[in-house]
N, CA, C and O atoms as CSV, one atom per row, in Angstrom:
chain,resi,resn,atom,element,x,y,z
A,1,MET,N,N,-2.796,16.090,-12.972
A,1,MET,CA,C,-1.012,15.443,-12.345
A,1,MET,C,C,-1.510,14.140,-12.972
A,1,MET,O,O,-2.619,13.714,-13.293
A,2,ASN,N,N,0.253,13.481,-13.039
A,2,ASN,CA,C,-0.156,12.286,-13.704
A,2,ASN,C,C,-0.398,11.310,-12.968
A,2,ASN,O,O,0.158,11.130,-11.885
A,3,PRO,N,N,-1.466,10.382,-13.587
A,3,PRO,CA,C,-2.361,8.941,-12.885
A,3,PRO,C,C,-1.476,8.535,-12.113
A,3,PRO,O,O,-1.508,8.478,-10.884
A,4,TRP,N,N,-0.288,8.108,-13.151
A,4,TRP,CA,C,0.801,6.994,-12.332
A,4,TRP,C,C,1.471,7.532,-10.803
A,4,TRP,O,O,1.592,6.766,-9.847
A,5,ILE,N,N,1.864,8.945,-10.770
A,5,ILE,CA,C,2.224,9.618,-9.926
A,5,ILE,C,C,1.264,9.889,-8.708
A,5,ILE,O,O,1.789,10.200,-7.638
A,6,LEU,N,N,-0.350,9.776,-8.810
A,6,LEU,CA,C,-1.291,9.603,-8.027
A,6,LEU,C,C,-1.343,8.422,-7.377
A,6,LEU,O,O,-1.571,8.313,-6.172
A,7,LEU,N,N,-1.091,7.308,-8.314
A,7,LEU,CA,C,-1.189,5.805,-8.086
A,7,LEU,C,C,-0.105,5.780,-7.008
A,7,LEU,O,O,-0.409,5.347,-5.896
A,8,ILE,N,N,0.801,6.095,-7.186
A,8,ILE,CA,C,2.233,5.386,-6.391
A,8,ILE,C,C,1.971,6.147,-5.188
A,8,ILE,O,O,2.346,5.620,-4.140
A,9,ILE,N,N,1.320,7.445,-5.108
A,9,ILE,CA,C,1.169,8.065,-3.696
A,9,ILE,C,C,0.508,7.513,-2.851
A,9,ILE,O,O,0.724,7.411,-1.643
A,10,ALA,N,N,-0.973,6.846,-3.949
A,10,ALA,CA,C,-1.929,6.045,-2.987
A,10,ALA,C,C,-1.589,4.715,-2.386
A,10,ALA,O,O,-2.178,4.056,-1.529
A,11,GLY,N,N,-0.307,4.454,-3.167
A,11,GLY,CA,C,0.046,3.006,-2.919
A,11,GLY,C,C,0.892,3.442,-1.506
A,11,GLY,O,O,0.748,2.701,-0.533
A,12,LEU,N,N,1.631,4.445,-1.401
A,12,LEU,CA,C,2.414,4.570,-0.089
A,12,LEU,C,C,1.535,4.934,0.667
A,12,LEU,O,O,1.833,4.737,1.845
A,13,LEU,N,N,0.582,5.378,0.509
A,13,LEU,CA,C,-0.246,6.086,1.533
A,13,LEU,C,C,-0.847,4.542,2.189
A,13,LEU,O,O,-0.437,4.274,3.318
A,14,GLU,N,N,-1.607,3.732,1.656
A,14,GLU,CA,C,-1.820,2.808,1.842
A,14,GLU,C,C,-0.943,1.827,2.882
A,14,GLU,O,O,-1.268,1.152,3.859
A,15,VAL,N,N,0.141,2.040,2.296
A,15,VAL,CA,C,1.267,1.290,3.717
A,15,VAL,C,C,1.561,2.200,4.818
A,15,VAL,O,O,2.119,1.696,5.792
A,16,VAL,N,N,1.241,3.676,4.856
A,16,VAL,CA,C,1.309,4.290,5.852
A,16,VAL,C,C,-0.128,4.050,7.008
A,16,VAL,O,O,-0.065,4.163,8.232
A,17,TRP,N,N,-1.338,3.706,6.210
A,17,TRP,CA,C,-2.553,3.771,7.197
A,17,TRP,C,C,-2.628,2.091,7.385
A,17,TRP,O,O,-3.415,1.667,8.231
A,18,ALA,N,N,-1.918,1.250,6.703
A,18,ALA,CA,C,-1.888,0.017,7.237
A,18,ALA,C,C,-0.993,-0.518,8.730
A,18,ALA,O,O,-1.219,-1.466,9.482
A,19,SER,N,N,-0.002,0.453,8.752
A,19,SER,CA,C,1.409,0.760,9.683
A,19,SER,C,C,0.608,0.958,11.100
A,19,SER,O,O,0.650,0.398,12.195
A,20,ALA,N,N,-0.175,2.083,10.505
A,20,ALA,CA,C,-0.737,3.032,11.435
A,20,ALA,C,C,-2.025,2.169,12.361
A,20,ALA,O,O,-2.309,2.203,13.558
A,21,LEU,N,N,-2.621,1.408,11.196
A,21,LEU,CA,C,-3.557,0.686,12.245
A,21,LEU,C,C,-2.953,-0.308,12.907
A,21,LEU,O,O,-3.628,-0.781,13.822
A,22,LYS,N,N,-1.722,-0.847,12.705
A,22,LYS,CA,C,-1.149,-2.169,13.613
A,22,LYS,C,C,-0.783,-1.038,14.725
A,22,LYS,O,O,-1.006,-1.308,15.906
A,23,ALA,N,N,-0.315,0.020,14.430
A,23,ALA,CA,C,0.736,0.469,15.510
A,23,ALA,C,C,-0.813,0.963,16.504
A,23,ALA,O,O,-0.578,1.296,17.666
A,24,SER,N,N,-2.282,0.998,16.049
A,24,SER,CA,C,-3.122,1.696,16.916
A,24,SER,C,C,-3.544,0.682,17.905
A,24,SER,O,O,-4.359,0.926,18.795
A,25,ASN,N,N,-2.862,-0.676,17.693
A,25,ASN,CA,C,-3.479,-1.293,18.934
A,25,ASN,C,C,-5.098,-1.710,19.044
A,25,ASN,O,O,-5.806,-1.818,20.045
A,26,GLY,N,N,-5.389,-1.890,17.715
A,26,GLY,CA,C,-6.978,-1.934,17.759
A,26,GLY,C,C,-7.947,-0.481,17.911
A,26,GLY,O,O,-9.163,-0.429,18.094
A,27,PHE,N,N,-7.294,0.286,17.815
A,27,PHE,CA,C,-7.892,1.810,17.634
A,27,PHE,C,C,-7.736,2.315,18.865
A,27,PHE,O,O,-8.392,3.328,19.106
A,28,THR,N,N,-6.819,1.744,19.991
A,28,THR,CA,C,-6.700,2.344,21.265
A,28,THR,C,C,-6.027,3.145,21.698
A,28,THR,O,O,-6.109,3.611,22.835
A,29,ILE,N,N,-5.139,3.476,20.735
A,29,ILE,CA,C,-4.084,4.545,20.910
A,29,ILE,C,C,-4.313,5.850,19.813
A,29,ILE,O,O,-3.905,5.662,18.667
A,30,LEU,N,N,-4.792,6.833,20.055
A,30,LEU,CA,C,-5.354,7.978,19.518
A,30,LEU,C,C,-4.453,8.243,18.251
A,30,LEU,O,O,-4.939,7.920,17.167
A,31,GLY,N,N,-3.132,8.821,18.275
A,31,GLY,CA,C,-2.456,9.209,17.210
A,31,GLY,C,C,-2.644,8.384,16.016
A,31,GLY,O,O,-3.206,8.793,15.000
A,32,PRO,N,N,-2.017,6.865,16.213
A,32,PRO,CA,C,-2.134,5.985,15.043
A,32,PRO,C,C,-3.241,5.927,14.851
A,32,PRO,O,O,-3.399,6.101,13.643
A,33,SER,N,N,-4.528,5.720,15.524
A,33,SER,CA,C,-5.617,5.699,15.045
A,33,SER,C,C,-6.230,6.749,14.031
A,33,SER,O,O,-6.802,6.410,12.994
A,34,LEU,N,N,-6.057,8.009,14.423
A,34,LEU,CA,C,-6.353,9.361,13.462
A,34,LEU,C,C,-5.440,8.944,12.269
A,34,LEU,O,O,-6.063,8.750,11.226
A,35,LEU,N,N,-4.094,8.767,12.210
A,35,LEU,CA,C,-3.377,8.710,11.322
A,35,LEU,C,C,-3.959,7.620,10.191
A,35,LEU,O,O,-3.937,7.827,8.978
A,36,THR,N,N,-4.430,6.541,10.771
A,36,THR,CA,C,-4.909,5.301,9.980
A,36,THR,C,C,-6.158,6.050,8.815
A,36,THR,O,O,-6.228,5.850,7.603
A,37,GLY,N,N,-6.857,6.747,9.484
A,37,GLY,CA,C,-8.317,7.458,8.767
A,37,GLY,C,C,-8.080,8.046,7.926
A,37,GLY,O,O,-8.498,7.781,6.799
A,38,ILE,N,N,-7.013,9.457,8.320
A,38,ILE,CA,C,-6.658,10.275,7.322
A,38,ILE,C,C,-6.191,9.435,6.355
A,38,ILE,O,O,-6.808,9.341,5.293
A,39,ALA,N,N,-4.965,8.664,6.604
A,39,ALA,CA,C,-3.985,8.271,5.519
A,39,ALA,C,C,-5.118,7.205,4.205
A,39,ALA,O,O,-5.058,7.121,2.979
A,40,ALA,N,N,-5.945,6.633,5.125
A,40,ALA,CA,C,-6.908,5.696,4.126
A,40,ALA,C,C,-7.635,6.908,3.526
A,40,ALA,O,O,-7.733,6.880,2.300
A,41,PHE,N,N,-8.084,7.808,4.063
A,41,PHE,CA,C,-9.046,9.093,3.419
A,41,PHE,C,C,-8.520,9.239,2.092
A,41,PHE,O,O,-8.987,8.948,0.991
A,42,VAL,N,N,-7.719,9.626,2.362
A,42,VAL,CA,C,-6.427,10.117,1.235
A,42,VAL,C,C,-6.051,9.433,0.113
A,42,VAL,O,O,-6.017,9.937,-1.010
A,43,SER,N,N,-5.744,8.202,0.399
A,43,SER,CA,C,-5.072,7.226,-0.523
A,43,SER,C,C,-6.383,6.902,-1.647
A,43,SER,O,O,-6.303,7.067,-2.865
A,44,PHE,N,N,-7.497,6.441,-0.955
A,44,PHE,CA,C,-8.782,5.879,-1.337
A,44,PHE,C,C,-9.181,7.497,-2.417
A,44,PHE,O,O,-9.802,7.393,-3.475
A,45,GLY,N,N,-8.866,8.365,-2.075
A,45,GLY,CA,C,-9.122,9.921,-2.896
A,45,GLY,C,C,-8.301,9.407,-4.362
A,45,GLY,O,O,-8.672,9.167,-5.511
A,46,LEU,N,N,-7.078,9.387,-3.683
A,46,LEU,CA,C,-5.976,9.340,-4.821
A,46,LEU,C,C,-6.102,8.042,-5.776
A,46,LEU,O,O,-5.696,8.190,-6.929
A,47,LEU,N,N,-6.424,7.272,-5.549
A,47,LEU,CA,C,-6.673,6.091,-5.951
A,47,LEU,C,C,-7.971,6.205,-7.104
A,47,LEU,O,O,-7.797,5.741,-8.231
A,48,GLY,N,N,-8.881,6.659,-6.840
A,48,GLY,CA,C,-10.247,7.106,-7.496
A,48,GLY,C,C,-9.734,8.499,-8.290
A,48,GLY,O,O,-10.398,8.639,-9.317
A,49,LEU,N,N,-8.830,9.473,-8.123
A,49,LEU,CA,C,-8.446,10.131,-8.995
A,49,LEU,C,C,-7.770,9.453,-10.322
A,49,LEU,O,O,-8.231,9.681,-11.440
A,50,ALA,N,N,-6.642,8.604,-10.110
A,50,ALA,CA,C,-5.951,8.174,-10.685
A,50,ALA,C,C,-6.707,7.017,-11.978
A,50,ALA,O,O,-6.341,6.892,-13.147
A,51,MET,N,N,-7.797,6.322,-11.293
A,51,MET,CA,C,-8.938,4.980,-11.724
A,51,MET,C,C,-9.403,6.252,-13.021
A,51,MET,O,O,-9.579,5.626,-14.066
A,52,LYS,N,N,-9.591,7.449,-13.201
A,52,LYS,CA,C,-10.322,8.490,-13.950
A,52,LYS,C,C,-9.318,8.382,-15.674
A,52,LYS,O,O,-9.531,9.003,-16.715
A,53,GLU,N,N,-8.255,7.359,-15.363
A,53,GLU,CA,C,-7.476,7.864,-16.512
A,53,GLU,C,C,-6.705,6.104,-16.671
A,53,GLU,O,O,-6.174,5.830,-17.747
A,54,LEU,N,N,-6.719,5.118,-15.618
A,54,LEU,CA,C,-6.139,4.383,-15.680
A,54,LEU,C,C,-7.563,3.164,-15.734
A,54,LEU,O,O,-8.735,3.359,-15.413
A,55,PRO,N,N,-6.897,1.892,-16.270
A,55,PRO,CA,C,-7.846,0.815,-16.298
A,55,PRO,C,C,-7.984,0.106,-14.799
A,55,PRO,O,O,-7.022,-0.105,-14.060
A,56,LEU,N,N,-9.251,-0.193,-14.522
A,56,LEU,CA,C,-9.807,-0.184,-13.314
A,56,LEU,C,C,-8.290,-1.736,-12.783
A,56,LEU,O,O,-7.526,-1.558,-11.835
A,57,GLY,N,N,-8.263,-2.731,-13.461
A,57,GLY,CA,C,-7.517,-4.058,-12.938
A,57,GLY,C,C,-5.915,-3.489,-12.965
A,57,GLY,O,O,-5.042,-4.216,-12.493
A,58,THR,N,N,-5.635,-2.450,-13.412
A,58,THR,CA,C,-3.927,-2.143,-13.227
A,58,THR,C,C,-4.367,-1.196,-12.322
A,58,THR,O,O,-3.910,-1.430,-11.203
A,59,ALA,N,N,-5.051,-0.252,-12.365
A,59,ALA,CA,C,-4.827,0.723,-10.987
A,59,ALA,C,C,-4.856,0.292,-9.929
A,59,ALA,O,O,-4.166,0.780,-9.034
A,60,TYR,N,N,-5.693,-0.785,-9.727
A,60,TYR,CA,C,-6.274,-1.528,-8.247
A,60,TYR,C,C,-5.201,-2.192,-8.221
A,60,TYR,O,O,-4.367,-1.823,-7.394
A,61,GLY,N,N,-4.896,-3.270,-9.025
A,61,GLY,CA,C,-3.658,-4.376,-8.652
A,61,GLY,C,C,-2.735,-3.709,-8.424
A,61,GLY,O,O,-1.978,-4.309,-7.661
A,62,VAL,N,N,-2.199,-2.260,-8.824
A,62,VAL,CA,C,-0.943,-1.666,-8.723
A,62,VAL,C,C,-0.619,-1.096,-7.022
A,62,VAL,O,O,0.297,-1.241,-6.212
A,63,TRP,N,N,-2.073,-0.320,-7.059
A,63,TRP,CA,C,-2.197,0.141,-5.827
A,63,TRP,C,C,-2.068,-0.939,-4.335
A,63,TRP,O,O,-1.387,-0.723,-3.333
A,64,VAL,N,N,-3.065,-2.247,-4.653
A,64,VAL,CA,C,-3.099,-3.118,-3.351
A,64,VAL,C,C,-1.601,-3.651,-3.569
A,64,VAL,O,O,-1.030,-3.907,-2.509
A,65,GLY,N,N,-0.874,-3.863,-4.701
A,65,GLY,CA,C,0.800,-4.203,-4.690
A,65,GLY,C,C,1.756,-3.505,-4.186
A,65,GLY,O,O,2.851,-3.963,-3.861
A,66,ILE,N,N,1.408,-2.358,-4.088
A,66,ILE,CA,C,2.750,-1.433,-3.593
A,66,ILE,C,C,2.324,-1.765,-1.831
A,66,ILE,O,O,3.123,-2.088,-0.951
A,67,GLY,N,N,0.768,-1.556,-1.685
A,67,GLY,CA,C,0.418,-1.431,0.061
A,67,GLY,C,C,1.025,-3.149,0.363
A,67,GLY,O,O,1.738,-3.343,1.348
A,68,ALA,N,N,0.766,-3.970,-0.302
A,68,ALA,CA,C,1.345,-5.149,0.317
A,68,ALA,C,C,2.820,-5.614,0.517
A,68,ALA,O,O,3.291,-6.313,1.415
A,69,ILE,N,N,3.404,-5.057,-0.530
A,69,ILE,CA,C,4.835,-5.145,-0.408
A,69,ILE,C,C,5.206,-4.148,0.671
A,69,ILE,O,O,5.770,-4.656,1.639
A,70,GLY,N,N,5.016,-2.872,0.713
A,70,GLY,CA,C,5.288,-1.857,1.907
A,70,GLY,C,C,4.773,-2.492,3.061
A,70,GLY,O,O,5.451,-2.634,4.079
A,71,ALA,N,N,3.669,-2.860,2.956
A,71,ALA,CA,C,3.469,-3.467,4.737
A,71,ALA,C,C,3.941,-4.732,5.167
A,71,ALA,O,O,3.889,-5.134,6.329
A,72,ALA,N,N,4.444,-5.401,4.114
A,72,ALA,CA,C,5.271,-6.729,4.544
A,72,ALA,C,C,6.730,-6.083,4.800
A,72,ALA,O,O,7.477,-6.530,5.671
A,73,ILE,N,N,7.009,-5.202,4.128
A,73,ILE,CA,C,8.596,-4.700,4.451
A,73,ILE,C,C,8.176,-3.931,5.934
A,73,ILE,O,O,8.624,-4.359,6.997
A,74,ALA,N,N,7.329,-2.835,5.872
A,74,ALA,CA,C,6.915,-2.322,7.371
A,74,ALA,C,C,7.079,-3.077,8.213
A,74,ALA,O,O,7.815,-2.734,9.138
A,75,GLY,N,N,6.445,-4.435,8.228
A,75,GLY,CA,C,6.182,-5.492,9.179
A,75,GLY,C,C,7.335,-5.896,9.681
A,75,GLY,O,O,7.548,-5.814,10.890
A,76,ILE,N,N,8.200,-6.368,8.855
A,76,ILE,CA,C,9.494,-6.747,9.007
A,76,ILE,C,C,10.690,-5.683,9.604
A,76,ILE,O,O,11.653,-6.070,10.265
A,77,VAL,N,N,10.447,-4.378,9.262
A,77,VAL,CA,C,11.242,-3.955,9.791
A,77,VAL,C,C,10.888,-2.923,10.891
A,77,VAL,O,O,11.753,-2.361,11.563
A,78,MET,N,N,9.318,-2.674,11.055
A,78,MET,CA,C,9.245,-1.779,12.295
A,78,MET,C,C,8.478,-2.866,13.519
A,78,MET,O,O,8.739,-2.512,14.669
A,79,PHE,N,N,7.767,-3.863,13.431
A,79,PHE,CA,C,6.671,-4.758,14.154
A,79,PHE,C,C,7.560,-6.072,14.322
A,79,PHE,O,O,7.255,-6.875,15.205
A,80,GLY,N,N,8.681,-6.310,13.469
A,80,GLY,CA,C,9.467,-7.612,13.909
A,80,GLY,C,C,9.054,-9.066,13.391
A,80,GLY,O,O,9.200,-10.255,13.674
A,81,ASP,N,N,8.476,-8.265,12.500
A,81,ASP,CA,C,7.832,-9.999,11.419
A,81,ASP,C,C,9.105,-10.675,10.865
A,81,ASP,O,O,10.211,-10.224,10.566
A,82,ALA,N,N,8.558,-11.931,10.831
A,82,ALA,CA,C,9.876,-12.948,10.170
A,82,ALA,C,C,10.220,-12.489,8.957
A,82,ALA,O,O,9.523,-12.192,7.986
A,83,ALA,N,N,11.726,-12.462,9.183
A,83,ALA,CA,C,12.183,-11.836,7.396
A,83,ALA,C,C,12.641,-13.256,6.898
A,83,ALA,O,O,13.769,-13.738,6.997
A,84,THR,N,N,11.414,-13.870,6.291
A,84,THR,CA,C,12.131,-15.458,5.991
A,84,THR,C,C,12.356,-15.393,4.157
A,84,THR,O,O,12.009,-14.458,3.436
A,85,PRO,N,N,12.771,-16.184,3.890
A,85,PRO,CA,C,13.011,-16.318,2.146
A,85,PRO,C,C,11.689,-16.585,1.827
A,85,PRO,O,O,11.252,-16.056,0.804
A,86,LEU,N,N,10.913,-17.340,2.529
A,86,LEU,CA,C,9.543,-17.193,1.087
A,86,LEU,C,C,8.594,-15.991,1.248
A,86,LEU,O,O,7.752,-15.665,0.411
A,87,ARG,N,N,8.852,-15.293,2.558
A,87,ARG,CA,C,8.427,-13.845,2.601
A,87,ARG,C,C,8.813,-13.179,1.527
A,87,ARG,O,O,8.174,-12.541,0.691
A,88,PHE,N,N,10.253,-13.470,1.688
A,88,PHE,CA,C,10.837,-12.175,0.113
A,88,PHE,C,C,10.619,-12.815,-0.918
A,88,PHE,O,O,10.151,-12.053,-1.765
A,89,ALA,N,N,10.733,-13.979,-1.336
A,89,ALA,CA,C,10.028,-14.530,-2.305
A,89,ALA,C,C,8.803,-13.916,-2.996
A,89,ALA,O,O,8.693,-13.406,-4.111
A,90,GLY,N,N,7.823,-14.132,-1.909
A,90,GLY,CA,C,6.344,-13.406,-2.174
A,90,GLY,C,C,6.465,-12.199,-2.764
A,90,GLY,O,O,6.030,-12.027,-3.903
A,91,ILE,N,N,7.142,-11.097,-1.984
A,91,ILE,CA,C,7.137,-9.800,-2.566
A,91,ILE,C,C,8.103,-9.910,-3.705
A,91,ILE,O,O,7.722,-8.915,-4.321
A,92,ALA,N,N,8.984,-10.350,-4.364
A,92,ALA,CA,C,9.426,-10.812,-5.397
A,92,ALA,C,C,8.281,-10.833,-6.436
A,92,ALA,O,O,8.171,-10.093,-7.414
A,93,LEU,N,N,7.350,-11.942,-5.988
A,93,LEU,CA,C,6.544,-12.358,-6.593
A,93,LEU,C,C,5.414,-11.142,-7.375
A,93,LEU,O,O,5.076,-10.897,-8.534
A,94,VAL,N,N,5.072,-10.559,-5.938
A,94,VAL,CA,C,3.814,-9.419,-6.171
A,94,VAL,C,C,4.687,-8.666,-7.257
A,94,VAL,O,O,4.333,-8.746,-8.434
A,95,THR,N,N,5.815,-7.938,-6.914
A,95,THR,CA,C,6.464,-6.468,-7.450
A,95,THR,C,C,6.288,-7.465,-8.994
A,95,THR,O,O,5.537,-6.963,-9.830
A,96,ALA,N,N,6.844,-8.605,-9.305
A,96,ALA,CA,C,6.745,-8.823,-10.960
A,96,ALA,C,C,5.283,-9.024,-11.569
A,96,ALA,O,O,5.078,-9.286,-12.754
A,97,GLY,N,N,4.094,-8.833,-10.400
A,97,GLY,CA,C,2.782,-8.743,-11.024
A,97,GLY,C,C,2.876,-7.308,-11.261
A,97,GLY,O,O,2.439,-6.952,-12.355
A,98,ILE,N,N,3.296,-6.488,-10.573
A,98,ILE,CA,C,2.837,-4.774,-10.479
A,98,ILE,C,C,3.648,-4.673,-12.013
A,98,ILE,O,O,3.100,-4.189,-13.003
A,99,ILE,N,N,4.914,-5.166,-12.014
A,99,ILE,CA,C,5.527,-4.655,-13.262
A,99,ILE,C,C,4.608,-4.986,-14.570
A,99,ILE,O,O,4.329,-4.130,-15.409
A,100,ALA,N,N,4.143,-6.448,-14.634
A,100,ALA,CA,C,3.436,-7.027,-15.575
A,100,ALA,C,C,1.985,-6.191,-15.651
A,100,ALA,O,O,1.568,-6.085,-16.804
A,101,LEU,N,N,1.301,-5.693,-14.808
A,101,LEU,CA,C,0.619,-4.576,-14.932
A,101,LEU,C,C,0.640,-3.566,-15.506
A,101,LEU,O,O,-0.326,-3.260,-16.204
A,102,LYS,N,N,1.757,-2.721,-15.395
A,102,LYS,CA,C,2.376,-1.428,-15.787
A,102,LYS,C,C,2.410,-1.718,-17.014
A,102,LYS,O,O,1.974,-0.852,-17.772
A,103,LEU,N,N,2.988,-3.151,-17.692
A,103,LEU,CA,C,3.476,-3.376,-18.985
A,103,LEU,C,C,2.504,-3.479,-19.654
A,103,LEU,O,O,2.619,-2.991,-20.778
A,104,ALA,N,N,1.134,-4.134,-19.306
A,104,ALA,CA,C,-0.071,-4.567,-20.025
A,104,ALA,C,C,-0.642,-3.194,-20.588
A,104,ALA,O,O,-1.675,-3.183,-21.258
């Protein structure tokens, strides 16, 4: 499979496990706690597969960036985090960084 597809799926799963981790309330709620572990395991596995063909800095940076952007948006949408202009500027900067890593 295309390493970029694996990397994007891995990044989206990072958003899933980060959101489930928040929803688990410190691992005190079973469903989100299990989802955290499963999504993290699969996310790391797919990242590892993508790294077989992609440079380390690119793969890791894109993976973290997708997770950071997705977690910030999930925090706003699902958990009521502040939706400030500065937060959106940060999301835009991370997005620009991901694009630069992809183009490099």
